[in-house]
KEKOL-49346 format. One record per residue: residue in one letter; residue number from 0; x, z, y of N, C-alpha, C, O, CB in turn. Coordinates in Angstrom, 3 decimals, padded with zeros to 6 digits, m for minus. Glycine has a CB too. Example, Ala and Ser with C-alpha at 12.3 -4.5 7.8 and 13.67 -1.06 7.14 Angstrom:
<atoms>
 rest  nr     n_xx     n_zz     n_yy    ca_xx    ca_zz    ca_yy     c_xx     c_zz     c_yy     o_xx     o_zz     o_yy    cb_xx    cb_zz    cb_yy
    A   0  013.190  007.800 m005.690  012.300  007.800 m004.500  013.200  007.800 m003.300  014.236  008.465 m003.319  011.308  009.046 m004.473
    S   1  012.850  007.080 m002.250  013.670  007.140 m001.060  012.900  007.870  000.030  013.409  008.039  001.138  014.084  005.725 m000.598
</atoms>
This chain:
<atoms>
 rest  nr     n_xx     n_zz     n_yy    ca_xx    ca_zz    ca_yy     c_xx     c_zz     c_yy     o_xx     o_zz     o_yy    cb_xx    cb_zz    cb_yy
    M   0  039.166 m027.246  052.608  038.431 m026.038  052.953  037.543 m026.311  054.165  037.974 m026.958  055.119  039.401 m024.864  053.235
    A   1  036.314 m025.822  054.129  035.361 m026.064  055.207  035.760 m025.281  056.454  036.312 m024.184  056.370  033.936 m025.681  054.768
    N   2  035.476 m025.855  057.581  035.731 m025.190  058.849  034.606 m024.183  059.077  033.450 m024.568  059.249  035.830 m026.221  060.031
    T   3  034.948 m022.891  059.079  033.922 m021.858  059.199  033.357 m021.756  060.609  032.350 m021.079  060.817  034.486 m020.524  058.784
    S   4  033.981 m022.411  061.575  033.456 m022.355  062.938  032.359 m023.397  063.160  031.701 m023.394  064.201  034.585 m022.565  063.947
    E   5  032.160 m024.284  062.186  031.096 m025.281  062.314  029.731 m024.597  062.255  029.543 m023.617  061.534  031.213 m026.356  061.201
    T   6  028.801 m025.123  063.012  027.447 m024.599  062.990  026.761 m025.087  061.711  026.785 m026.282  061.415  026.653 m025.038  064.262
    P   7  026.150 m024.173  060.953  025.452 m024.621  059.741  024.238 m025.464  060.107  023.736 m025.373  061.228  025.021 m023.412  058.880
    P   8  023.762 m026.283  059.175  022.544 m027.052  059.471  021.389 m026.087  059.745  021.437 m024.931  059.325  022.188 m028.016  058.288
    P   9  020.355 m026.552  060.443  019.217 m025.678  060.730  018.617 m025.111  059.433  018.621 m025.758  058.386  018.139 m026.449  061.523
    F  10  018.109 m023.894  059.542  017.486 m023.234  058.392  016.212 m023.982  058.012  015.338 m024.206  058.850  017.174 m021.740  058.705
    Q  11  016.119 m024.361  056.752  014.931 m025.037  056.227  014.356 m024.169  055.117  014.891 m024.145  054.009  015.269 m026.483  055.700
    P  12  013.262 m023.449  055.407  012.724 m022.491  054.432  012.544 m023.057  053.024  012.838 m022.370  052.046  011.408 m021.979  054.918
    Q  13  012.065 m024.299  052.904  011.813 m024.855  051.571  013.094 m024.969  050.745  013.032 m024.979  049.516  011.156 m026.224  051.693
    K  14  014.243 m025.056  051.396  015.519 m025.138  050.670  016.040 m023.753  050.297  017.036 m023.628  049.584  016.567 m025.876  051.513
    H  15  015.361 m022.714  050.782  015.801 m021.344  050.534  014.723 m020.546  049.807  014.565 m019.345  050.024  016.168 m020.655  051.851
    E  16  013.987 m021.237  048.942  012.978 m020.585  048.109  013.339 m020.789  046.653  013.961 m021.784  046.283  011.557 m021.135  048.406
    I  17  012.938 m019.833  045.837  013.107 m019.949  044.399  011.823 m019.436  043.756  011.297 m018.396  044.153  014.370 m019.153  043.893
    S  18  011.325 m020.162  042.769  010.095 m019.736  042.091  010.425 m018.618  041.104  011.580 m018.423  040.725  009.415 m020.936  041.356
    V  19  009.394 m017.894  040.699  009.608 m016.812  039.735  010.145 m017.376  038.416  010.975 m016.745  037.761  008.291 m016.029  039.492
    Q  20  009.675 m018.556  038.030  010.139 m019.160  036.778  011.611 m019.564  036.881  012.379 m019.363  035.941  009.276 m020.388  036.420
    E  21  012.004 m020.134  038.027  013.412 m020.497  038.224  014.302 m019.253  038.172  015.370 m019.271  037.560  013.599 m021.231  039.573
    L  22  013.855 m018.175  038.819  014.632 m016.939  038.807  014.731 m016.379  037.396  015.808 m015.965  036.966  014.006 m015.900  039.746
    K  23  013.621 m016.365  036.675  013.650 m015.862  035.299  014.635 m016.654  034.451  015.402 m016.074  033.683  012.251 m015.925  034.674
    N  24  014.618 m017.966  034.586  015.548 m018.810  033.826  016.992 m018.476  034.162  017.828 m018.378  033.264  015.279 m020.292  034.105
    K  25  017.295 m018.299  035.437  018.660 m017.961  035.850  019.071 m016.601  035.288  020.191 m016.442  034.803  018.775 m017.957  037.388
    L  26  018.169 m015.624  035.352  018.472 m014.297  034.822  018.662 m014.349  033.306  019.569 m013.714  032.767  017.354 m013.306  035.184
    D  27  017.805 m015.105  032.627  017.922 m015.251  031.168  019.246 m015.906  030.775  019.798 m015.611  029.715  016.750 m016.077  030.620
    Q  28  019.755 m016.797  031.635  021.023 m017.476  031.379  022.223 m016.603  031.737  023.369 m016.966  031.469  021.084 m018.778  032.160
    G  29  021.949 m015.453  032.343  023.027 m014.548  032.722  023.789 m014.975  033.967  024.938 m014.578  034.160  023.978 m014.417  031.594
    E  30  023.154 m015.784  034.816  023.823 m016.223  036.042  024.086 m015.012  036.940  023.262 m014.101  037.007  022.966 m017.289  036.792
    P  31  025.229 m015.000  037.630  025.619 m013.851  038.459  024.884 m013.815  039.801  025.462 m014.129  040.842  027.119 m013.878  038.704
    I  32  023.631 m013.437  039.768  022.790 m013.395  040.966  022.780 m011.978  041.516  022.693 m011.007  040.765  021.342 m013.875  040.656
    Q  33  022.870 m011.873  042.836  022.667 m010.585  043.481  021.202 m010.536  043.886  020.779 m011.248  044.797  023.630 m010.383  044.722
    L  34  020.431 m009.695  043.207  018.991 m009.581  043.425  018.733 m008.390  044.343  019.094 m007.256  044.028  018.223 m009.423  042.069
    I  35  018.103 m008.666  045.480  017.873 m007.622  046.483  016.385 m007.508  046.795  015.716 m008.496  047.098  018.670 m007.919  047.774
    D  36  015.887 m006.271  046.713  014.506 m005.935  047.051  014.508 m005.466  048.498  015.128 m004.450  048.814  013.912 m004.834  046.082
    V  37  013.823 m006.187  049.385  013.818 m005.834  050.804  012.575 m005.033  051.205  012.302 m004.856  052.393  013.908 m007.092  051.646
    R  38  011.825 m004.552  050.209  010.644 m003.738  050.507  011.066 m002.315  050.878  012.251 m001.983  050.857  009.674 m003.716  049.297
    E  39  010.094 m001.494  051.211  010.344 m000.099  051.558  010.429  000.754  050.284  009.883  000.370  049.250  009.230  000.435  052.498
    P  40  011.108  001.903  050.350  011.263  002.752  049.165  009.943  003.115  048.475  009.890  003.160  047.246  011.974  004.013  049.550
    A  41  008.890  003.371  049.234  007.594  003.724  048.627  007.049  002.567  047.789  006.444  002.795  046.741  006.572  004.109  049.721
    E  42  007.258  001.331  048.241  006.812  000.159  047.480  007.656  000.009  046.216  007.141 m000.305  045.143  006.899 m001.128  048.346
    H  43  008.946  000.238  046.361  009.889  000.124  045.239  009.528  001.121  044.142  009.701  000.833  042.958  011.344  000.358  045.719
    Q  44  009.023  002.299  044.536  008.630  003.314  043.549  007.410  002.879  042.746  007.262  003.275  041.590  008.341  004.643  044.245
    I  45  006.541  002.077  043.334  005.337  001.600  042.642  005.728  000.628  041.533  005.255  000.736  040.402  004.358  000.918  043.638
    V  46  006.593 m000.316  041.871  007.012 m001.344  040.919  008.326 m001.941  041.411  008.529 m002.124  042.611  005.915 m002.454  040.753
    C  47  009.214 m002.240  040.466  010.478 m002.873  040.853  010.971 m003.776  039.729  010.586 m003.630  038.569  011.547 m001.806  041.197
    L  48  011.831 m004.709  040.111  012.454 m005.590  039.134  013.755 m004.944  038.668  014.522 m004.413  039.471  012.712 m007.010  039.732
    E  49  013.990 m004.997  037.365  015.226 m004.472  036.815  016.408 m005.184  037.466  016.363 m006.394  037.686  015.259 m004.636  035.275
    D  50  017.435 m004.455  037.765  018.672 m004.976  038.363  018.556 m005.329  039.837  019.526 m005.810  040.422  019.114 m006.185  037.616
    A  51  017.402 m005.106  040.458  017.274 m005.382  041.895  017.800 m004.178  042.677  017.481 m003.028  042.376  015.783 m005.691  042.284
    E  52  018.607 m004.476  043.678  019.140 m003.445  044.555  018.179 m003.292  045.732  017.816 m004.278  046.372  020.592 m003.800  045.042
    L  53  017.772 m002.067  046.012  016.852 m001.810  047.122  017.639 m001.730  048.432  018.449 m000.825  048.632  016.048 m000.495  046.883
    I  54  017.387 m002.688  049.308  017.912 m002.662  050.674  016.745 m003.062  051.579  016.519 m004.251  051.800  019.173 m003.638  050.856
    P  55  015.997 m002.075  052.109  014.871 m002.423  052.969  015.292 m003.377  054.081  016.407 m003.291  054.595  014.256 m001.163  053.569
    M  56  014.400 m004.279  054.444  014.721 m005.330  055.393  015.357 m004.790  056.674  016.323 m005.368  057.171  013.475 m006.107  055.732
    N  57  014.831 m003.694  057.210  015.374 m003.146  058.451  016.772 m002.562  058.278  017.485 m002.368  059.262  014.448 m002.085  058.988
    D  58  017.172 m002.280  057.040  018.504 m001.725  056.770  019.527 m002.805  056.426  020.713 m002.512  056.280  018.426 m000.719  055.634
    L  59  019.077 m004.039  056.297  019.966 m005.135  055.880  021.209 m005.275  056.768  022.303 m005.468  056.237  019.198 m006.444  055.884
    P  60  021.083 m005.186  058.100  022.289 m005.330  058.928  023.388 m004.315  058.588  024.572 m004.632  058.698  021.920 m005.192  060.386
    Q  61  023.007 m003.103  058.178  024.000 m002.084  057.841  024.654 m002.345  056.487  025.683 m001.744  056.179  023.356 m000.708  057.843
    H  62  024.078 m003.230  055.672  024.588 m003.493  054.323  025.215 m004.877  054.179  025.676 m005.235  053.095  023.473 m003.344  053.319
    I  63  025.237 m005.648  055.246  025.671 m007.036  055.159  027.127 m007.159  054.687  027.475 m008.119  053.999  025.506 m007.713  056.512
    E  64  027.960 m006.210  055.048  029.373 m006.256  054.649  029.535 m006.107  053.137  030.529 m006.566  052.574  030.163 m005.156  055.367
    G  65  028.576 m005.474  052.480  028.650 m005.266  051.040  028.125 m006.433  050.217  028.149 m006.375  048.988  027.896 m004.042  050.680
    L  66  027.656 m007.485  050.865  027.116 m008.652  050.170  028.200 m009.708  050.017  029.055 m009.862  050.889  025.901 m009.232  050.928
    D  67  028.162 m010.423  048.921  029.162 m011.446  048.633  028.638 m012.813  049.076  027.698 m013.334  048.475  029.520 m011.458  047.121
    P  68  029.235 m013.403  050.124  028.746 m014.698  050.616  029.006 m015.848  049.640  028.468 m016.940  049.824  029.393 m015.016  051.948
    N  69  029.814 m015.621  048.616  030.108 m016.665  047.630  029.196 m016.589  046.414  029.274 m017.438  045.527  031.552 m016.567  047.187
    R  70  028.345 m015.594  046.366  027.452 m015.388  045.230  026.027 m015.762  045.636  025.652 m015.616  046.799  027.515 m013.915  044.731
    E  71  025.239 m016.243  044.679  023.836 m016.530  044.991  023.103 m015.212  045.200  023.178 m014.302  044.375  023.162 m017.369  043.854
    I  72  022.393 m015.130  046.319  021.616 m013.941  046.650  020.145 m014.326  046.623  019.726 m015.270  047.293  022.026 m013.352  048.046
    V  73  019.359 m013.579  045.832  017.909 m013.789  045.784  017.254 m012.524  046.312  017.474 m011.427  045.799  017.411 m014.127  044.321
    L  74  016.449 m012.700  047.344  015.739 m011.592  047.975  014.278 m011.636  047.564  013.694 m012.708  047.404  015.877 m011.647  049.517
    H  75  013.698 m010.460  047.395  012.260 m010.441  047.113  011.599 m009.292  047.856  012.230 m008.292  048.201  011.997 m010.321  045.594
    C  76  010.317 m009.469  048.088  009.486 m008.436  048.696  008.166 m008.420  047.925  008.146 m008.707  046.728  009.258 m008.699  050.246
    H  77  007.069 m008.090  048.598  005.772 m008.039  047.918  005.209 m009.438  047.681  004.845 m009.777  046.555  004.778 m007.209  048.735
    H  78  005.135 m010.258  048.741  004.558 m011.595  048.617  005.470 m012.731  049.083  005.110 m013.899  048.936  003.292 m011.650  049.387
    G  79  006.628 m012.419  049.634  007.580 m013.454  050.020  007.801 m013.649  051.509  008.641 m014.459  051.903  007.147 m014.713  049.459
    M  80  007.074 m012.933  052.341  007.232 m013.103  053.789  008.487 m012.393  054.306  009.315 m013.001  054.985  005.992 m012.572  054.522
    R  81  008.621 m011.111  053.982  009.795 m010.359  054.454  011.078 m010.912  053.853  012.106 m010.979  054.526  009.656 m008.870  054.107
    S  82  011.017 m011.308  052.582  012.238 m011.830  051.954  012.662 m013.150  052.593  013.857 m013.440  052.664  012.023 m012.023  050.442
    M  83  011.713 m013.951  053.057  012.081 m015.184  053.749  012.720 m014.855  055.100  013.677 m015.513  055.509  010.841 m016.094  053.942
    Q  84  012.201 m013.851  055.788  012.807 m013.426  057.054  014.227 m012.908  056.804  015.139 m013.182  057.583  011.940 m012.328  057.741
    A  85  014.404 m012.166  055.722  015.728 m011.638  055.379  016.675 m012.778  055.000  017.859 m012.735  055.332  015.624 m010.619  054.219
    A  86  016.161 m013.792  054.308  016.980 m014.951  053.939  017.440 m015.673  055.201  018.594 m016.091  055.294  016.188 m015.920  053.014
    Y  87  016.547 m015.818  056.163  016.900 m016.458  057.436  017.984 m015.651  058.147  018.948 m016.219  058.660  015.650 m016.600  058.346
    Y  88  017.827 m014.332  058.177  018.815 m013.462  058.820  020.188 m013.636  058.162  021.194 m013.794  058.853  018.366 m011.981  058.746
    L  89  020.226 m013.607  056.834  021.501 m013.761  056.136  022.091 m015.149  056.376  023.300 m015.285  056.565  021.321 m013.516  054.631
    Y  90  021.251 m016.169  056.368  021.712 m017.535  056.617  022.369 m017.620  058.000  023.427 m018.229  058.161  020.530 m018.542  056.512
    Q  91  021.731 m017.005  058.980  022.278 m017.007  060.346  023.607 m016.262  060.420  024.378 m016.447  061.361  021.276 m016.377  061.321
    N  92  023.869 m015.420  059.425  025.101 m014.637  059.387  026.095 m015.173  058.372  026.968 m014.439  057.907  024.788 m013.196  059.076
    G  93  025.968 m016.449  058.025  026.979 m017.112  057.218  026.739 m017.191  055.725  027.591 m017.708  055.002  028.221 m016.453  057.428
    F  94  025.613 m016.701  055.238  025.306 m016.761  053.815  024.543 m018.052  053.526  023.373 m018.177  053.887  024.482 m015.516  053.367
    Q  95  025.198 m019.003  052.882  024.587 m020.304  052.621  023.714 m020.298  051.360  022.689 m020.978  051.308  025.668 m021.362  052.490
    N  96  024.123 m019.533  050.351  023.447 m019.555  049.055  022.495 m018.367  048.937  022.702 m017.471  048.119  024.476 m019.537  047.901
    V  97  021.458 m018.371  049.760  020.493 m017.285  049.814  019.099 m017.855  049.616  018.751 m018.894  050.177  020.591 m016.514  051.153
    K  98  018.294 m017.147  048.795  016.947 m017.635  048.483  015.946 m016.490  048.554  016.283 m015.328  048.329  016.911 m018.294  047.084
    S  99  014.716 m016.848  048.871  013.592 m015.921  048.884  012.718 m016.229  047.669  012.437 m017.390  047.373  012.773 m016.029  050.222
    L 100  012.294 m015.183  046.975  011.434 m015.355  045.803  010.018 m015.687  046.256  009.343 m014.856  046.863  011.438 m014.080  044.918
    T 101  009.576 m016.896  045.961  008.244 m017.363  046.353  007.174 m016.490  045.691  007.140 m016.351  044.468  008.046 m018.858  045.965
    G 102  006.311 m015.911  046.511  005.235 m015.067  045.985  005.651 m013.640  045.711  004.810 m012.800  045.392  004.702 m015.659  044.733
    G 103  006.936 m013.350  045.831  007.434 m011.991  045.682  007.200 m011.366  044.319  006.942 m012.049  043.328  006.818 m011.140  046.702
    I 104  007.300 m010.045  044.305  007.155 m009.306  043.053  005.722 m009.422  042.522  005.497 m009.284  041.319  007.534 m007.823  043.258
    D 105  004.761 m009.673  043.402  003.380 m009.847  042.954  003.259 m011.094  042.076  002.602 m011.064  041.035  002.423 m009.946  044.166
    Q 106  003.896 m012.194  042.501  003.872 m013.432  041.703  004.620 m013.228  040.387  004.223 m013.767  039.354  004.496 m014.611  042.499
    W 107  005.705 m012.451  040.425  006.464 m012.142  039.205  005.544 m011.419  038.211  005.545 m011.729  037.019  007.727 m011.263  039.535
    A 108  004.760 m010.454  038.711  003.844 m009.701  037.846  002.748 m010.605  037.273  002.310 m010.400  036.141  003.209 m008.538  038.629
    I 109  002.310 m011.589  038.034  001.263 m012.500  037.578  001.804 m013.460  036.517  001.194 m013.623  035.461  000.685 m013.288  038.766
    E 110  002.949 m014.097  036.796  003.447 m015.168  035.932  004.442 m014.735  034.862  004.466 m015.314  033.776  004.078 m016.201  036.766
    I 111  005.254 m013.739  035.148  006.363 m013.415  034.253  006.119 m012.135  033.452  006.280 m012.127  032.231  007.643 m013.279  035.051
    D 112  005.734 m011.062  034.127  005.583 m009.776  033.443  004.288 m009.076  033.854  004.284 m008.261  034.777  006.784 m008.871  033.741
    P 113  003.178 m009.400  033.160  001.888 m008.812  033.529  001.788 m007.306  033.261  000.780 m006.693  033.612  000.794 m009.515  032.785
    T 114  002.816 m006.694  032.643  002.795 m005.254  032.438  003.172 m004.494  033.719  002.959 m003.285  033.812  003.746 m004.875  031.303
    L 115  003.730 m005.206  034.700  004.119 m004.565  035.945  002.894 m004.193  036.780  001.877 m004.887  036.759  005.044 m005.481  036.742
    S 116  003.008 m003.093  037.509  001.932 m002.675  038.407  001.834 m003.645  039.567  002.833 m004.192  040.034  002.163 m001.238  038.923
    R 117  000.600 m003.846  040.022  000.367 m004.664  041.214 m000.308 m003.800  042.259 m001.064 m002.885  041.932 m000.499 m005.921  040.887
    Y 118 m000.034 m004.091  043.502 m000.632 m003.326  044.603 m000.982 m004.233  045.746 m001.496 m003.772  046.765  000.308 m002.227  045.083
</atoms>
């Protein structure tokens, strides 16, 4: 069993990114991913990914206890900036298997589901 008091390696953003195609493949395979939308409620109303739980980035600290550190967590926002910040925050709080969706929901709409609204 790993010593939980050890300091994790430094956060490397490139190791905590997932492309829209990689995410789609994982979802299609039925992998148990916790998908979290870190955008604001007004953005979520415009367009959202099915099965994504809305937890705005500023509310993440209040919801951290409800997240499973043993499960892969994929965060997304509009273009990938806020979700990367949220991934860093979770990583600093002991979540090793956390990823930010590269390009966010906008990239998903471009590459995966062009029927989704873009803003």
